[in-house]
Each structure stands twice: as structure tokens, then as C-alpha cells.
C-alpha positions as CSV (number, residue, x, y, z in Angstrom):
1,M,45.8,-41.3,51.1
2,I,49.1,-42.2,52.7
3,N,48.8,-45.8,51.4
4,M,48.0,-44.5,47.9
5,F,51.1,-42.3,47.9
6,R,53.2,-45.1,49.3
7,D,52.0,-47.5,46.5
8,W,52.7,-44.9,43.8
9,F,56.2,-44.2,45.1
10,S,57.0,-47.9,45.4
11,Q,55.8,-48.6,41.9
12,R,57.9,-45.8,40.3
13,F,60.9,-45.5,42.6
14,S,61.4,-49.1,43.7
15,D,64.5,-49.6,41.7
16,P,67.6,-47.9,43.3
17,Q,69.1,-47.2,39.9
18,I,66.0,-45.1,39.0
19,I,66.6,-43.0,42.1
20,I,70.3,-42.6,41.2
21,L,69.3,-41.6,37.7
22,W,66.9,-38.9,38.9
23,F,69.4,-37.8,41.5
24,F,72.0,-37.2,38.8
25,L,69.5,-35.3,36.6
26,V,68.1,-33.0,39.4
27,S,71.4,-32.3,41.0
28,G,72.9,-31.4,37.7
29,F,70.2,-29.0,36.9
30,L,70.4,-27.4,40.4
31,F,74.2,-27.1,40.1
32,I,74.0,-25.3,36.7
33,F,71.1,-23.1,37.9
34,L,72.8,-22.0,41.1
35,L,76.5,-21.8,39.9
36,G,76.0,-21.3,36.2
37,K,77.0,-17.6,36.1
38,M,80.1,-18.0,38.3
39,L,81.3,-21.0,36.4
40,T,80.5,-19.8,32.9
41,P,84.1,-20.1,31.5
42,V,84.3,-23.6,33.0
43,F,81.1,-24.7,31.3
44,A,82.2,-23.0,28.0
45,G,85.5,-24.8,28.1
46,L,83.8,-28.1,28.9
47,I,81.3,-27.7,26.0
48,I,84.1,-26.9,23.5
49,A,86.3,-29.8,24.8
50,Y,83.2,-32.1,24.4
51,L,82.9,-30.9,20.8
52,L,86.6,-31.3,20.1
53,E,86.6,-34.8,21.6
54,G,84.9,-35.9,18.5
55,V,87.8,-34.6,16.4
56,V,90.3,-36.3,18.8
57,G,88.4,-39.6,18.4
58,T,88.4,-39.3,14.6
59,L,92.2,-38.8,14.6
60,Q,92.7,-41.7,17.0
61,K,90.9,-44.0,14.5
62,F,93.8,-43.3,12.1
63,K,96.2,-44.7,14.7
64,I,97.4,-41.3,15.8
65,P,98.4,-41.2,19.6
66,R,96.0,-39.3,21.8
67,N,98.5,-36.7,22.9
68,I,99.2,-35.8,19.3
69,S,95.4,-35.9,18.5
70,V,94.7,-33.5,21.4
71,F,97.5,-31.2,20.2
72,L,96.1,-31.1,16.6
73,S,92.5,-30.6,17.8
74,F,93.5,-27.8,20.1
75,L,95.6,-26.2,17.4
76,F,92.5,-26.4,15.1
77,F,90.4,-24.7,17.8
78,I,93.0,-21.9,18.3
79,I,93.1,-21.2,14.6
80,C,89.3,-21.0,14.4
81,F,89.2,-18.8,17.5
82,L,91.8,-16.4,16.1
83,L,89.9,-16.3,12.7
84,L,86.8,-15.4,14.7
85,V,88.5,-12.7,16.7
86,V,90.7,-11.2,14.0
87,G,88.5,-11.7,10.9
88,L,84.9,-11.7,11.9
89,L,84.5,-9.5,15.0
90,P,86.0,-6.4,13.3
91,I,83.5,-6.7,10.4
92,I,80.6,-7.3,12.8
93,S,81.6,-4.3,15.0
94,Q,82.0,-2.1,12.0
95,Q,78.6,-3.0,10.6
96,I,77.0,-2.4,14.1
97,G,78.6,1.0,14.3
98,Q,77.5,1.8,10.7
99,L,73.9,0.7,11.6
100,I,73.9,3.0,14.6
101,S,75.2,6.0,12.7
102,D,72.8,5.3,9.7
103,L,69.8,4.9,12.0
104,P,68.5,8.5,11.9
105,T,68.7,8.6,8.1
106,M,67.0,5.2,7.8
107,I,64.2,6.4,10.1
108,S,63.7,9.5,8.1
109,N,63.5,7.5,4.8
110,A,61.1,5.1,6.4
111,Q,58.9,7.9,7.5
112,K,58.8,9.4,4.0
113,Q,57.9,5.9,2.6
114,L,55.1,5.4,5.2
115,I,53.6,8.8,4.5
116,L,53.2,7.9,0.8
117,L,51.3,4.7,1.5
118,P,47.9,6.3,2.1
119,E,48.2,8.0,-1.3
120,R,49.1,4.7,-3.1
121,Y,46.8,2.4,-1.2
122,P,43.9,4.5,0.2
123,E,41.6,1.5,0.4
124,F,43.9,-0.4,2.7
125,I,45.6,2.1,5.0
126,S,44.7,5.6,6.2
127,E,46.9,8.6,7.2
128,F,45.7,8.3,10.8
129,Q,47.0,4.7,11.0
130,I,50.4,5.8,9.5
131,N,50.7,8.6,12.1
132,N,50.0,6.2,14.9
133,M,52.6,3.8,13.4
134,I,55.2,6.5,13.2
135,S,54.6,7.6,16.8
136,F,54.9,4.1,18.0
137,L,58.2,3.5,16.0
138,K,59.7,6.8,17.4
139,S,58.9,5.8,21.0
140,E,60.2,2.3,20.6
141,L,63.4,3.5,18.9
142,T,63.9,6.1,21.6
143,R,63.6,3.4,24.2
144,L,66.0,1.2,22.4
145,G,68.5,4.1,22.1
146,Q,68.3,4.7,25.9
147,A,68.9,1.0,26.5
148,A,71.8,1.0,24.1
149,L,73.3,4.0,25.9
150,F,72.9,2.2,29.2
151,F,74.5,-0.9,27.8
152,S,77.5,1.0,26.4
153,V,78.1,2.7,29.8
154,A,77.8,-0.7,31.7
155,S,79.7,-2.6,29.0
156,V,83.2,-1.7,30.3
157,R,82.9,-4.4,33.0
158,S,81.5,-6.8,30.6
159,L,84.4,-6.2,28.2
160,I,86.9,-6.9,30.9
161,T,85.0,-10.1,31.7
162,V,85.0,-11.2,28.1
163,L,88.8,-10.6,27.9
164,V,89.3,-12.7,31.0
165,Y,87.2,-15.5,29.4
166,F,89.3,-15.3,26.2
167,V,92.3,-16.2,28.3
168,L,90.7,-18.7,30.6
169,V,88.6,-20.8,28.2
170,P,91.5,-22.0,25.9
171,F,93.5,-23.1,28.9
172,L,90.4,-25.0,30.3
173,V,89.8,-26.6,26.9
174,L,93.4,-27.9,26.8
175,F,93.3,-29.3,30.3
176,F,89.9,-30.9,29.8
177,L,91.2,-32.7,26.6
178,K,94.6,-33.6,28.0
179,D,93.5,-34.8,31.4
180,K,90.1,-36.3,30.4
181,E,90.8,-39.7,32.0
182,L,92.2,-38.2,35.2
183,I,89.2,-35.9,35.6
184,L,86.7,-38.7,34.9
185,D,88.4,-41.1,37.3
186,W,88.3,-38.4,40.0
187,I,84.5,-37.8,39.4
188,K,83.8,-41.5,39.5
189,G,85.2,-41.7,43.0
190,F,82.3,-39.7,44.2
191,L,79.6,-41.7,42.4
192,P,77.9,-44.8,43.6
193,K,79.0,-48.1,42.1
194,N,75.4,-49.1,41.1
195,R,75.0,-46.7,38.2
196,D,74.6,-49.0,35.2
197,L,71.2,-47.5,34.2
198,A,72.6,-43.9,34.4
199,I,75.6,-45.0,32.2
200,A,73.2,-46.6,29.6
201,V,71.1,-43.4,29.5
202,W,74.2,-41.3,29.1
203,N,75.5,-43.4,26.2
204,E,72.2,-43.0,24.4
205,V,72.0,-39.3,25.0
206,N,75.7,-38.8,24.2
207,Q,75.1,-40.3,20.7
208,Q,72.1,-38.2,20.1
209,I,73.7,-35.0,21.3
210,S,77.0,-35.5,19.3
211,N,75.0,-36.1,16.1
212,Y,72.8,-33.2,16.8
213,V,75.7,-30.8,17.5
214,R,77.5,-31.9,14.3
215,G,74.3,-31.4,12.2
216,K,73.6,-28.0,13.8
217,I,77.1,-26.8,13.1
218,W,76.9,-27.7,9.5
219,E,73.4,-26.1,9.3
220,I,74.6,-22.9,10.9
221,L,77.5,-22.6,8.4
222,I,75.4,-23.4,5.4
223,V,72.5,-21.0,6.3
224,W,75.0,-18.3,7.2
225,S,77.0,-18.6,4.0
226,A,73.9,-18.9,1.8
227,S,72.3,-15.8,3.5
228,Y,75.5,-13.8,3.2
229,L,76.0,-14.6,-0.5
230,T,72.3,-13.9,-1.2
231,F,72.3,-10.5,0.6
232,S,75.6,-9.5,-1.0
233,V,74.2,-10.2,-4.5
234,L,71.1,-8.2,-3.6
235,D,73.4,-5.4,-2.2
236,L,71.5,-5.4,1.1
237,N,73.2,-3.3,3.8
238,Y,74.8,-5.1,6.8
239,A,74.8,-8.4,5.0
240,M,77.4,-10.0,7.3
241,L,75.6,-8.9,10.5
242,L,72.2,-10.1,9.3
243,S,73.5,-13.4,7.9
244,L,75.4,-14.2,11.1
245,F,72.2,-13.9,13.2
246,I,70.2,-15.8,10.6
247,G,72.7,-18.6,10.9
248,L,72.6,-18.6,14.7
249,S,68.8,-18.4,14.6
250,V,68.6,-22.1,13.5
251,L,69.6,-23.0,17.1
252,V,66.1,-22.0,18.1
253,P,63.7,-24.0,15.9
254,Y,60.5,-22.4,14.5
255,I,61.0,-19.2,16.6
256,G,64.4,-18.1,15.3
257,A,63.4,-17.9,11.6
258,T,60.2,-15.9,12.5
259,V,62.1,-13.5,14.8
260,M,64.8,-12.8,12.2
261,F,62.2,-11.9,9.6
262,L,61.6,-8.6,11.3
263,P,65.2,-7.2,11.2
264,V,65.7,-8.4,7.6
265,G,62.4,-6.8,6.5
266,L,63.1,-3.6,8.4
267,I,66.6,-3.2,6.9
268,A,65.3,-3.8,3.4
269,F,62.4,-1.4,3.9
270,F,64.7,1.3,5.4
271,Q,67.0,0.9,2.4
272,W,64.6,0.6,-0.5
273,G,61.1,1.2,0.8
274,I,58.2,-0.7,-0.8
275,S,60.0,-1.6,-4.1
276,P,61.0,-4.6,-6.2
277,D,64.3,-4.9,-4.3
278,F,62.4,-5.1,-1.0
279,T,60.2,-7.9,-2.4
280,K,63.3,-9.8,-3.7
281,T,64.9,-9.6,-0.3
282,I,61.8,-10.9,1.5
283,F,61.3,-13.7,-1.1
284,A,65.0,-14.7,-0.9
285,Y,64.9,-14.9,2.9
286,A,61.7,-17.0,2.7
287,V,63.4,-19.4,0.1
288,I,66.4,-19.8,2.4
289,Q,64.1,-20.8,5.3
290,L,62.1,-23.2,3.2
291,I,65.3,-24.9,2.0
292,D,66.6,-25.1,5.5
293,G,63.4,-26.5,7.0
294,N,62.6,-28.9,4.2
295,I,66.0,-30.0,2.9
296,L,68.8,-29.2,5.3
297,V,67.1,-30.3,8.6
298,P,65.9,-33.6,7.3
299,L,69.2,-34.3,5.6
300,L,71.5,-33.3,8.5
301,L,69.3,-34.1,11.5
302,S,67.2,-37.1,10.3
303,G,66.4,-39.3,13.2
304,V,68.7,-37.5,15.6
305,V,66.1,-35.8,17.8
306,N,62.7,-37.6,18.0
307,L,60.8,-34.8,19.8
308,H,57.5,-33.4,19.0
309,P,57.5,-29.7,17.9
310,V,55.5,-28.7,20.9
311,A,58.1,-30.4,23.2
312,I,60.8,-28.5,21.4
313,I,59.0,-25.1,21.8
314,V,58.4,-25.8,25.5
315,A,62.0,-26.8,26.0
316,V,63.2,-23.5,24.3
317,L,60.9,-21.4,26.5
318,V,61.7,-23.2,29.7
319,F,65.5,-23.5,29.4
320,G,65.8,-20.1,27.7
321,G,63.9,-18.6,30.7
322,L,66.2,-20.4,33.1
323,W,69.6,-19.9,31.6
324,G,69.2,-17.2,28.9
325,I,71.3,-17.6,25.7
326,W,72.9,-20.8,26.9
327,G,69.5,-22.3,27.6
328,L,68.4,-21.4,24.1
329,F,71.5,-23.0,22.6
330,F,71.2,-26.2,24.5
331,A,67.4,-26.5,24.9
332,I,67.1,-29.4,22.5
333,P,70.0,-31.5,23.9
334,L,68.7,-30.9,27.4
335,A,65.2,-31.9,26.3
336,T,66.6,-35.0,24.8
337,L,68.3,-35.9,28.1
338,V,65.0,-35.4,30.0
339,H,63.2,-37.5,27.4
340,A,65.7,-40.3,27.7
341,V,65.4,-40.3,31.5
342,I,61.6,-40.4,31.4
343,K,61.5,-43.1,28.7
344,T,63.9,-45.3,30.7
345,W,61.8,-44.6,33.9
346,F,58.7,-45.9,32.2
347,I,60.4,-48.9,30.7
348,K,61.7,-49.9,34.1
349,K,58.3,-49.3,35.6
350,V,56.6,-51.6,33.0
351,I,59.3,-54.3,33.6
352,F,58.8,-54.0,37.4
353,T,55.0,-54.3,37.0
354,K,55.3,-57.4,34.8
355,N,57.7,-59.0,37.2
356,S,55.3,-58.4,40.1
357,E,52.4,-59.9,38.2
358,S,54.5,-62.9,37.2
359,E,55.5,-63.5,40.9
360,A,51.9,-63.2,42.0
361,M,50.8,-65.8,39.4
362,T,53.5,-68.2,40.4
363,Q,52.7,-68.1,44.1
364,P,50.7,-71.2,45.2
365,Q,47.0,-70.6,45.6
366,D,45.1,-71.6,48.7
367,T,42.8,-74.5,48.1
368,P,39.5,-74.8,50.1
């Protein structure tokens, strides 16, 4: 048993660079898992700086000095940040407040619509089923209301934390961009010199992640804009709030579109009941998702992430369970990193096996 384990270990971990590669991966995951909550503004600033580094690199291709490129990129980030805080957040908060205030009326209208269903479709649904459905909805909404009240009481501390992050994150982004080379040189001083394999894996993953992030940003903006325009034309309530979450839902493949179907359907049902307007809204949402899945994703993300849908869903569940919202957002890039490491591991193992077989064949054979 011990010999079998030793042979397995020597076959798969005989190369020191493989051990270094797995050490980087495992230590990185442990570091984020253990210190992720405390260092959230640092990670947020690092991620934003990583995204802006693409803008800096593009400006440098036009012979613009790095310091000026960093300043212009940071100015672009600040403008987008202010537009988000000043322009979007008030609209979202207003629509959330309006939704909370309209909720009793919406529930009453929905109850009236549900009571009429047994009269219209007696062969499909009974009054007993409707009463059970109404009781279930009332209990769930009561539970959600209590949770919202608890969140509002406990949100003062969260609000202070968010305000602190609003101040810290821009400074961190600026320092990460401006002092990129100094920070990288400082980190390299702690790393072993024999890290060529880890650098090769990172270069591959970096290309994949940068293309994925660019494609996802464009996908979010397009789906968000298309949903907002469609819901505005249909005169659906809370169009900006719903379209924002529909745009963000593309970050969670397969699951996000299915989950967002429920709030869109409920809002349309509360507003119009079972009517042509309700049918138009559901049909429009389905068309947006079909265009996103069959046109936008192949166009924007073609060949970027070569992962099986099952692997993507598993990554979303695992990393979402470990790190919450951040895990959902970066499940696919993290899965791409793990996939690249495993692929490199097996390639090195095959090379090692072939080399061992070649050495065994070249050794002189004993003659009788």
C-alpha cells in the first residue's frame, strides 16, 4: 500500500515545478478563504485595477507614457464611479422604495386575480388549490418582510462599511496602477526562482480571463440596455431595477436567466394579471434570453472559456458557496484557472512517463 502510494506520488509530483504550481493555487485559495472578508476593499481595488490595466495597455500602444495612461484610466474609472453613485443608485433606491410601498396593493390585486382563475379555467385549477397558494404566498411574504426589517435595522453598520469602501477602493486602485512594477517586484522577492511553469499557466489564464471579462462587460451592458428599453416600451413597473438585475444575471450562466424569470413574471402578474400585457412581457423576456444565449454569447465569448456546462454549474455552486456574491461573479475565471492547472499537470505527467519509458528502452539489456 505504501509503495503504491509512493509510486503514485512520484509519477504525479516528481517535477518540482508542478509542486510549486499547486502550492500557488492552494495557498491562494486558502488566503482568500481565510482573509477574504477582512481584505474585501483590497481585493475589489485589485480587481478593478486589473480591469483598468487593459485600458492602460491600450493607451500605451499609442505611444502615451504610462503615467499619463494611468491618470487617464483612473479618471475614466472615477467618472464611471460617480455616474453610478449619482445617476443610477438614486433611481434604483427610488424603485426599491416604490416596490416596498406598492407591495400590499400588488398582493391584493394578485389575490383577486388568483380567485378568478377557478372560474375561468375550472378544468385546470380548483378553488382549494388557489387558497393553498394564497396562504403560501402570504406566509412567504411575511417572512420576507421580517427579513427586510431585520436587514434595515442591521444595515446601519453595513452602510458605514460601504462608505469606507467608497473612499478606500479608489485610492487602492490608483496605487495598484501607479506602483504596479514596484508591487510585482516586491512579491517576486518571496517566490522561488524555478517558477517557469507557473508563469506559463498564468499567461494562458490571464489571456482567457481578460477576454472573458471584456466579453462579459459588453454582454451585461447590452442585456441591461435591451431589457430596460423593452420593459419601458411595455410600461412595466420597476423597469430599471429589473433590467439591472437581468444584466447582472448573465454572470451566472444558465442559473441567472432562470432565477430572474420569477421576479419578472411576478411583477408583470401583479401589475396586469393574466392578460395580453403579461404574455407580451414574458415573451419579450424569453426573446432577450434567447438572443443572449444564441447570438451574444457565441459572438462575444467564442473560444474564450472552453468548459463543459456541467463544469460551469459546479464551479458556480462551489465558489458561490465558498465566497458568496464574489464567488458567483468569478466562478468561471476561477474554474478556468483550475482547469489550466490540471491540464498542465497531466501534460507534464505524460511527458514524464514518455521520458521514463524512453530511458528504460535505451538502457543496455543483460545478455544470457
